[in-house]
C-alpha positions as a LaTeX table, in Angstrom:
\begin{tabular}{lrrr}
\hline
Residue & $x$ (\AA) & $y$ (\AA) & $z$ (\AA) \\
\hline
Met1 & $-3.53$ & 28.27 & 12.45 \\
Ser2 & $-5.36$ & 29.75 & 10.22 \\
Pro3 & $-9.02$ & 27.80 & 8.82 \\
Ala4 & $-7.93$ & 28.09 & 5.43 \\
Ser5 & $-4.43$ & 26.49 & 6.71 \\
Met6 & $-6.20$ & 24.06 & 7.95 \\
Ala7 & $-9.01$ & 22.93 & 5.66 \\
Arg8 & $-5.27$ & 22.25 & 3.45 \\
Asn9 & $-3.08$ & 20.61 & 5.74 \\
Arg10 & $-6.71$ & 18.54 & 6.34 \\
Lys11 & $-6.81$ & 17.46 & 1.97 \\
Tyr12 & $-3.43$ & 17.07 & 1.73 \\
Arg13 & $-2.88$ & 14.54 & 5.44 \\
Ile14 & $-5.59$ & 13.04 & 3.72 \\
Thr15 & $-5.31$ & 12.73 & 0.31 \\
Ser16 & $-1.89$ & 11.16 & 0.21 \\
Tyr17 & $-3.44$ & 7.93 & 1.72 \\
Gly18 & $-5.63$ & 7.70 & $-1.30$ \\
Ile19 & $-9.58$ & 8.56 & $-0.19$ \\
Thr20 & $-10.67$ & 11.60 & $-1.41$ \\
Leu21 & $-12.91$ & 14.11 & 0.55 \\
Asp22 & $-15.90$ & 12.35 & 0.02 \\
Asp23 & $-14.61$ & 9.54 & 2.03 \\
Phe24 & $-13.43$ & 10.61 & 4.72 \\
Ala25 & $-16.89$ & 12.45 & 5.13 \\
Arg26 & $-18.66$ & 9.27 & 4.98 \\
Leu27 & $-16.21$ & 7.71 & 7.07 \\
Leu28 & $-16.85$ & 10.46 & 9.76 \\
Lys29 & $-20.89$ & 9.99 & 9.14 \\
Ile30 & $-20.08$ & 6.18 & 9.38 \\
Gln31 & $-18.20$ & 5.99 & 12.65 \\
Gln32 & $-20.52$ & 8.81 & 14.21 \\
Asp33 & $-17.96$ & 11.74 & 14.30 \\
Ala34 & $-16.16$ & 10.21 & 16.78 \\
Cys35 & $-13.15$ & 8.09 & 17.40 \\
Gly36 & $-12.82$ & 4.64 & 15.69 \\
Met37 & $-11.89$ & 3.24 & 18.62 \\
Cys38 & $-13.34$ & 5.08 & 21.63 \\
His39 & $-16.00$ & 6.04 & 20.31 \\
Glu40 & $-15.21$ & 9.68 & 21.78 \\
Pro41 & $-16.76$ & 12.81 & 19.78 \\
Phe42 & $-14.17$ & 14.42 & 16.93 \\
Glu43 & $-14.39$ & 18.19 & 18.19 \\
Glu44 & $-14.38$ & 20.94 & 15.81 \\
Gly45 & $-10.44$ & 21.43 & 14.23 \\
Gln46 & $-9.05$ & 18.21 & 15.86 \\
Leu47 & $-6.64$ & 16.89 & 14.51 \\
Ile48 & $-8.24$ & 13.44 & 12.76 \\
His49 & $-5.55$ & 10.97 & 11.39 \\
Val50 & $-6.47$ & 8.22 & 9.06 \\
Asp51 & $-5.74$ & 4.70 & 10.16 \\
His52 & $-4.63$ & 2.49 & 7.94 \\
Asp53 & $-2.75$ & $-0.81$ & 7.17 \\
His54 & 1.64 & $-0.29$ & 7.40 \\
Ala55 & 2.14 & $-3.26$ & 6.08 \\
Cys56 & $-0.14$ & $-2.98$ & 3.23 \\
Arg57 & 3.06 & $-0.39$ & 1.38 \\
Pro58 & 5.99 & $-0.34$ & 2.44 \\
Glu59 & 7.01 & 3.44 & 0.00 \\
Lys60 & 6.45 & 6.47 & 0.02 \\
Ile61 & 2.86 & 6.39 & $-0.56$ \\
Arg62 & 1.02 & 5.95 & 3.35 \\
Ser63 & $-2.08$ & 4.06 & 1.34 \\
Cys64 & $-3.97$ & 1.43 & $-1.52$ \\
Arg65 & $-6.91$ & 3.84 & $-0.09$ \\
Lys66 & $-7.72$ & $-0.07$ & $-0.06$ \\
Cys67 & $-6.34$ & $-0.57$ & 3.83 \\
Val68 & $-7.69$ & 2.35 & 5.58 \\
Arg69 & $-9.33$ & 1.12 & 8.42 \\
Gly70 & $-10.65$ & 4.24 & 9.97 \\
Leu71 & $-10.84$ & 7.42 & 12.06 \\
Leu72 & $-8.80$ & 8.05 & 14.92 \\
Cys73 & $-8.31$ & 10.29 & 17.58 \\
His74 & $-4.87$ & 11.19 & 18.62 \\
Ala75 & $-4.61$ & 8.85 & 21.59 \\
Cys76 & $-5.36$ & 5.79 & 19.48 \\
Asn77 & $-3.86$ & 6.34 & 16.52 \\
Ala78 & $-0.89$ & 5.91 & 18.65 \\
Ala79 & $-1.93$ & 3.76 & 21.20 \\
Leu80 & $-2.29$ & 1.40 & 18.07 \\
Gly81 & 1.01 & 2.03 & 16.42 \\
His82 & 2.84 & 0.59 & 19.45 \\
Ile83 & 0.68 & $-1.92$ & 20.16 \\
Glu84 & 0.18 & $-3.33$ & 16.55 \\
Arg85 & 5.15 & $-3.29$ & 16.89 \\
Lys86 & 3.69 & $-5.31$ & 20.57 \\
Tyr87 & 1.07 & $-7.22$ & 19.70 \\
Asp88 & 2.17 & $-10.30$ & 19.82 \\
Leu89 & 4.60 & $-9.99$ & 23.10 \\
Ala90 & 1.04 & $-7.83$ & 25.00 \\
Arg91 & $-1.08$ & $-11.43$ & 23.74 \\
Ala92 & 1.33 & $-13.02$ & 25.52 \\
Phe93 & 1.68 & $-11.16$ & 28.69 \\
Leu94 & $-2.82$ & $-10.74$ & 28.88 \\
Asp95 & $-2.88$ & $-14.04$ & 28.56 \\
Ser96 & $-0.99$ & $-15.32$ & 30.55 \\
Pro97 & 0.46 & $-13.17$ & 33.05 \\
Pro98 & 3.26 & $-13.33$ & 35.05 \\
Phe99 & 1.79 & $-12.95$ & 38.74 \\
Tyr100 & $-1.41$ & $-11.64$ & 40.28 \\
Ile101 & $-1.36$ & $-9.75$ & 43.79 \\
Gly102 & $-4.69$ & $-11.61$ & 45.84 \\
Ser103 & $-7.54$ & $-13.47$ & 43.63 \\
Arg104 & $-8.65$ & $-12.88$ & 40.30 \\
Gly105 & $-11.92$ & $-11.54$ & 39.89 \\
Gly106 & $-12.57$ & $-10.44$ & 43.38 \\
\hline
\end{tabular}
């Protein structure tokens, strides 16, 4: 993909979440050019996901801008999507696992 195509794609992806390019730049600065979840620095040309509350806007528009939570790398965006859909089950498992092999903590 050419740099011009990448720039158009990024602009489309950003504005589809209701934020401006300035908002995106401000988020990058606040997050120190790193993923908001794993804190790994974003690399040049890397796909950066705009994380938002999916329950906020079920319509075609992805976000109302107010529900944007930050910027994520692809791996964290995918992981968070899975966690959000199964949060209650994951929390219950972590709070009370069915079994431990050996002793806890040692």
